[in-house]
VMD Tcl script that draws the C-alpha trace (Angstrom):
set ca {
  {-172.12 26.25 -3.38}
  {-175.94 26.78 -2.61}
  {-178.15 23.57 -2.57}
  {-179.40 23.00 -6.33}
  {-182.36 20.96 -7.84}
  {-180.66 18.88 -10.65}
  {-182.84 16.47 -13.06}
  {-180.65 13.69 -14.06}
  {-182.27 12.04 -17.25}
  {-181.45 8.30 -17.69}
  {-180.84 5.74 -14.74}
  {-178.52 3.90 -16.28}
  {-175.25 2.91 -14.56}
  {-173.50 6.21 -14.97}
  {-176.66 8.32 -14.54}
  {-177.06 6.44 -11.44}
  {-173.63 7.09 -10.05}
  {-173.57 10.95 -10.58}
  {-177.30 11.14 -9.19}
  {-175.30 9.68 -6.02}
  {-172.39 12.10 -6.66}
  {-174.87 15.13 -6.51}
  {-176.87 13.65 -3.67}
  {-173.42 13.27 -1.44}
  {-173.25 17.17 -2.04}
  {-176.66 17.52 -0.54}
  {-178.08 18.59 -3.85}
  {-181.72 17.60 -4.43}
  {-181.58 15.03 -7.37}
  {-184.55 13.96 -9.25}
  {-183.79 10.80 -11.59}
  {-185.92 10.53 -14.59}
  {-186.39 7.46 -16.71}
  {-188.97 5.39 -18.62}
  {-189.19 2.18 -17.29}
  {-191.87 2.35 -14.22}
  {-190.60 -0.88 -12.55}
  {-187.17 0.60 -12.33}
  {-188.14 3.94 -11.04}
  {-190.41 2.23 -8.43}
  {-187.44 0.13 -7.26}
  {-185.43 3.50 -7.17}
  {-188.23 4.92 -4.74}
  {-189.46 2.12 -3.02}
  {-186.34 -0.30 -2.66}
  {-183.58 2.34 -3.33}
  {-181.87 0.09 -5.39}
  {-181.15 -0.03 -9.37}
  {-180.01 -3.80 -9.33}
  {-180.09 -4.11 -13.27}
  {-176.74 -2.33 -12.66}
  {-175.79 -2.42 -9.22}
  {-176.38 -5.58 -7.16}
  {-175.12 -4.33 -4.13}
  {-175.46 -0.86 -3.78}
  {-178.20 1.32 -1.40}
  {-178.93 4.25 -3.09}
  {-180.36 7.22 -0.66}
  {-183.75 7.69 -0.03}
  {-183.53 11.38 -0.75}
  {-182.66 10.90 -4.57}
  {-186.33 10.61 -6.02}
  {-186.99 9.01 -9.38}
  {-189.73 9.89 -11.69}
  {-191.42 8.87 -15.08}
  {-193.12 12.33 -15.53}
  {-190.67 14.38 -17.04}
  {-192.60 17.63 -16.82}
  {-192.65 16.92 -12.83}
  {-188.86 16.19 -12.67}
  {-188.14 19.27 -14.53}
  {-190.39 21.47 -12.56}
  {-188.41 24.39 -10.62}
  {-184.98 22.79 -11.33}
  {-181.70 24.52 -11.65}
  {-179.88 22.11 -14.12}
  {-180.65 19.24 -16.41}
  {-178.09 16.68 -16.72}
  {-178.61 14.45 -19.81}
  {-176.95 10.55 -19.55}
  {-179.12 9.02 -22.16}
  {-177.94 7.08 -24.76}
  {-176.83 8.83 -27.83}
  {-179.40 7.16 -30.20}
  {-182.32 8.75 -28.02}
  {-180.70 12.04 -27.15}
  {-182.38 14.46 -29.74}
  {-185.74 12.37 -28.92}
  {-185.63 13.16 -24.91}
  {-184.33 16.53 -25.77}
  {-187.02 17.63 -27.86}
  {-189.45 16.01 -24.92}
  {-187.41 18.54 -22.76}
  {-187.81 21.27 -24.72}
  {-191.86 20.71 -24.91}
  {-192.18 20.88 -20.95}
  {-189.53 22.81 -19.85}
  {-190.95 26.26 -19.08}
  {-187.79 28.32 -17.51}
  {-184.19 28.51 -18.25}
  {-181.81 26.28 -16.86}
  {-178.03 24.83 -16.87}
  {-177.89 22.10 -19.43}
  {-175.17 19.05 -19.41}
  {-174.77 15.92 -20.83}
  {-172.49 12.93 -19.75}
  {-172.84 10.35 -22.60}
  {-170.47 9.80 -25.25}
  {-170.96 9.24 -28.72}
  {-172.03 10.96 -32.15}
  {-175.38 10.47 -33.60}
  {-175.79 8.37 -36.53}
  {-177.02 9.72 -39.89}
  {-175.91 13.54 -38.84}
  {-172.41 12.65 -37.47}
  {-173.38 15.34 -35.07}
  {-171.82 15.54 -31.65}
  {-174.43 15.90 -28.30}
  {-174.15 19.30 -27.27}
  {-174.74 20.24 -31.32}
  {-178.34 18.06 -30.57}
  {-179.18 19.82 -27.45}
  {-178.33 23.08 -28.94}
  {-180.34 22.68 -32.08}
  {-183.27 20.73 -30.16}
  {-183.37 23.12 -26.94}
  {-184.18 26.88 -27.21}
  {-181.45 29.68 -26.24}
  {-183.73 31.05 -24.06}
  {-184.30 27.75 -21.52}
  {-181.14 26.83 -21.48}
  {-177.59 28.02 -20.51}
  {-174.52 26.94 -23.31}
  {-174.45 23.37 -22.89}
  {-171.59 21.42 -20.57}
  {-169.98 18.46 -21.18}
  {-168.94 15.97 -18.19}
  {-166.71 13.70 -19.46}
  {-163.61 11.50 -18.43}
  {-162.05 8.45 -16.94}
  {-164.95 6.86 -15.36}
  {-166.66 3.99 -14.64}
  {-169.77 3.63 -12.90}
  {-168.71 0.78 -10.82}
  {-166.09 2.53 -9.45}
  {-167.60 6.47 -8.99}
  {-170.79 4.32 -7.22}
  {-168.70 3.17 -4.54}
  {-166.99 6.46 -4.38}
  {-163.47 5.59 -5.65}
  {-161.65 8.66 -6.34}
  {-162.11 10.10 -9.95}
  {-160.93 13.13 -12.13}
  {-162.94 14.15 -15.00}
  {-163.61 17.37 -17.17}
  {-166.43 19.90 -17.50}
  {-166.23 21.49 -21.09}
  {-168.12 24.11 -22.31}
  {-167.98 27.43 -24.40}
  {-169.08 29.36 -21.80}
  {-166.25 29.17 -18.80}
  {-168.78 30.33 -16.58}
  {-170.99 27.37 -16.82}
  {-168.30 24.74 -16.88}
  {-167.22 26.25 -13.21}
  {-170.89 25.60 -12.19}
  {-170.55 21.74 -13.32}
  {-167.16 22.04 -11.68}
  {-168.68 23.42 -8.37}
  {-171.93 21.55 -8.52}
  {-170.17 17.67 -8.54}
  {-166.75 18.56 -6.83}
  {-166.04 16.99 -3.52}
  {-163.50 14.53 -1.68}
  {-163.63 11.81 -3.98}
  {-165.01 13.58 -7.13}
  {-163.14 16.27 -9.12}
  {-163.92 17.88 -12.29}
  {-161.21 20.33 -14.13}
  {-162.79 22.92 -16.59}
  {-161.64 23.18 -20.24}
  {-163.51 25.59 -23.43}
  {-162.46 22.53 -25.89}
  {-166.20 20.83 -26.62}
  {-164.97 19.52 -29.61}
  {-162.18 17.94 -28.36}
  {-163.70 16.62 -25.34}
  {-166.82 15.35 -26.93}
  {-165.03 13.42 -29.79}
  {-162.36 11.73 -27.47}
  {-165.17 10.79 -25.20}
  {-166.97 9.21 -28.29}
  {-164.17 7.86 -30.43}
  {-162.07 6.07 -27.39}
  {-164.64 3.61 -27.25}
  {-163.81 2.31 -30.98}
  {-160.47 1.96 -29.83}
  {-161.41 0.04 -26.49}
  {-163.49 -2.60 -29.05}
  {-159.94 -3.13 -30.88}
  {-157.97 -3.53 -27.68}
  {-160.69 -6.03 -26.45}
  {-160.51 -8.03 -29.93}
  {-156.56 -8.22 -29.69}
  {-157.15 -9.55 -25.83}
  {-159.86 -12.17 -27.27}
  {-157.35 -12.86 -29.63}
  {-154.87 -14.24 -26.93}
  {-152.53 -10.84 -27.19}
  {-150.94 -9.33 -24.42}
  {-150.19 -5.74 -22.79}
  {-147.73 -4.94 -25.33}
  {-150.19 -5.15 -28.05}
  {-152.91 -3.64 -26.33}
  {-150.67 -0.80 -25.22}
  {-149.79 -0.51 -29.13}
  {-153.51 -0.13 -30.37}
  {-153.95 2.45 -27.47}
  {-151.13 4.60 -28.74}
  {-151.81 4.29 -32.25}
  {-155.38 4.52 -31.57}
  {-154.72 7.87 -29.63}
  {-152.92 8.97 -32.75}
  {-156.00 8.86 -35.00}
  {-158.55 10.22 -32.52}
  {-156.57 13.10 -32.63}
  {-156.30 13.25 -36.59}
  {-159.94 13.22 -36.92}
  {-160.76 15.54 -33.41}
  {-157.87 18.24 -35.21}
  {-159.82 18.21 -38.50}
  {-163.32 18.95 -36.46}
  {-161.33 21.80 -35.12}
  {-160.31 20.32 -31.71}
  {-157.02 21.41 -29.76}
  {-154.79 18.37 -29.87}
  {-153.66 19.07 -26.56}
  {-157.26 17.89 -25.52}
  {-156.42 14.92 -26.21}
  {-153.14 14.35 -23.83}
  {-155.53 15.07 -21.17}
  {-158.35 13.64 -18.61}
  {-160.88 13.21 -21.51}
  {-158.38 12.33 -23.84}
  {-155.74 9.86 -22.67}
  {-157.32 9.22 -19.34}
  {-160.60 8.04 -20.86}
  {-158.74 5.92 -23.37}
  {-156.92 4.15 -21.08}
  {-159.75 3.32 -18.29}
  {-162.23 2.38 -21.42}
  {-159.01 0.31 -23.10}
  {-158.08 -1.54 -20.14}
  {-160.61 -2.36 -17.24}
  {-162.67 -5.23 -17.15}
  {-165.58 -2.90 -16.27}
  {-165.80 -1.53 -20.07}
  {-168.28 -2.92 -21.82}
  {-166.62 -2.11 -25.22}
  {-163.29 -3.95 -24.68}
  {-165.51 -6.86 -23.04}
  {-167.77 -6.33 -26.45}
  {-164.37 -6.44 -28.32}
  {-162.64 -9.36 -26.50}
  {-166.06 -11.51 -27.21}
  {-165.23 -10.51 -31.10}
  {-161.93 -11.21 -30.86}
  {-163.13 -14.70 -29.48}
  {-165.25 -15.42 -32.38}
  {-168.70 -14.80 -31.19}
  {-171.07 -12.92 -33.52}
  {-171.97 -9.24 -32.87}
  {-175.62 -9.55 -32.56}
  {-174.95 -12.72 -29.66}
  {-172.14 -9.92 -27.97}
  {-175.02 -7.34 -27.95}
  {-177.62 -9.43 -26.37}
  {-175.22 -10.69 -23.75}
  {-173.94 -7.35 -22.88}
  {-177.50 -6.03 -21.55}
  {-176.67 -2.53 -22.18}
  {-175.48 -0.14 -24.99}
  {-171.87 -0.66 -26.69}
  {-171.56 3.19 -28.01}
  {-168.24 2.15 -29.27}
  {-170.27 -0.40 -32.19}
  {-172.54 2.34 -33.46}
  {-169.61 5.10 -32.91}
  {-167.37 2.68 -35.22}
  {-169.80 3.55 -38.09}
  {-170.26 7.31 -37.48}
  {-166.48 7.46 -37.45}
  {-165.87 5.69 -40.30}
  {-167.82 7.59 -42.30}
  {-166.52 10.89 -40.74}
  {-162.89 9.59 -41.76}
  {-164.05 9.10 -45.53}
  {-165.64 12.53 -45.62}
  {-162.83 14.58 -44.64}
  {-160.20 12.24 -45.81}
  {-158.58 11.40 -42.32}
  {-156.37 8.21 -42.10}
  {-158.08 6.02 -39.49}
  {-156.63 2.49 -39.98}
  {-157.88 0.98 -36.49}
  {-161.38 2.72 -37.05}
  {-161.56 1.53 -40.31}
  {-160.46 -2.24 -39.52}
  {-163.29 -2.30 -36.78}
  {-165.72 -0.96 -39.42}
  {-165.21 -3.71 -41.82}
  {-165.36 -6.44 -39.41}
  {-168.66 -5.34 -37.98}
  {-170.37 -3.82 -41.23}
  {-168.91 -5.55 -44.23}
  {-168.54 -9.02 -42.96}
  {-164.82 -9.26 -43.11}
  {-163.24 -11.28 -40.23}
  {-162.54 -8.54 -37.50}
  {-159.89 -10.79 -35.97}
  {-158.30 -10.91 -39.46}
  {-158.57 -7.28 -40.10}
  {-157.42 -5.81 -36.52}
  {-154.15 -8.22 -36.72}
  {-153.68 -7.30 -40.34}
  {-153.86 -3.49 -39.69}
  {-151.55 -4.21 -36.68}
  {-149.06 -6.12 -38.45}
  {-148.90 -4.54 -41.56}
  {-148.73 -0.69 -41.15}
  {-145.51 0.96 -41.54}
  {-145.09 4.36 -41.43}
  {-143.09 7.67 -39.52}
  {-145.05 7.38 -36.10}
  {-145.61 11.66 -36.07}
  {-146.84 11.39 -39.94}
  {-150.06 13.39 -39.30}
  {-152.08 11.89 -42.25}
}
mol new
graphics top color blue
foreach p $ca { graphics top sphere $p radius 0.5 }
foreach p [lrange $ca 0 end-1] q [lrange $ca 1 end] { graphics top cylinder $p $q radius 0.2 }
display resetview
């Protein structure tokens, strides 16, 4: 692939890791953020120590606080910002972008209030004459491993196969590979909802339970994620792929998972506000739990794990009791759809 110029919006852990992947592929990478001290550190020290203590970034990666400058003449824009600010940043992009680009996102969540997927937000806020069909980059990936070039396989999903193939070629190299998919709904809902199940898996660990319980909640969690996704129009086979079961395994079992660590702390009896303060990073599973619970109620979808976590976080129930009760009292046929 010819050298491309790519603006990566969001210098968090995943945005920084993806910027390095693109730089390794000899693309021109511009990393945009709104914290001047962080941007100065990336440009002058070539580090991002808030997220990676011992990683030195290429001096070819340039960081910006000026969005217009970051977008000037780029071929593609990659959104890697928290769910709650995706719409705001998309509006800002639409205001200053002056040419058509390939628009991608690598965030995982559903918008509070509207319950919308992130690709839908980008479609709404960025005019069609300025963008391609949205490409979703998602799958089993921890920034802490990608940044040290561990082998990582994920998905590029778009309604436009050619846009997905563009992202595949843009990112793929000898340690980072993308598989294309056209099921945007499935890939996005899998990426968002697995964070909830990871919180539940962490809570079970915090309660002192082992691998049997973790395997149980991950497997039953996949069933309820699939139920909701299919109701929204997804292909059930997507949930057996990298962006489904793959992402659920890595998020529900790894020490790198913020959602797992948050659930573990809740399972040990810590208060949510203390957990969020100590984490220092966005815990998408917390806000996504509320969105998924509301969607499940609206669509009449059976989601017992999500409901148990919701009641623990938002209704003041003891999350440990809620999770344990759900795991030990459910009596259903395994293949029961609702």
